[in-house]
C-alpha positions, 0 to 999 in steps of 0.5 A: 807327817805335817803339823798343822800350821804347815799343812794350813800354810801350804792349804793357803798358798793353793787356794786362789787370793780371791778365796773366803773365809768359808771356802778356806773353812770347808776346805780345813774341814775337809782336811780333818775330816780325811785325816780322821778318816785314814786315822780310823782305817788305820786303827780300826782297819778298812773295809773291803770294797766287796764288803761293803756290797755284802752289807749293802746287799744285806741291808737292802734285803731286810 
């Protein structure tokens, strides 16, 4: 697992030189949300595609 500093350095190396502070913040936000989702899926278990379809079906029919 990479450290936060190494991930930020890697991100900065990938972004174009013209990137604004807002661009950088957005990319950091997305990375953080993805990591949170992966951690949650690991701790709580992921929901299968079929289960999501069942839940939507029930929600739409209620």
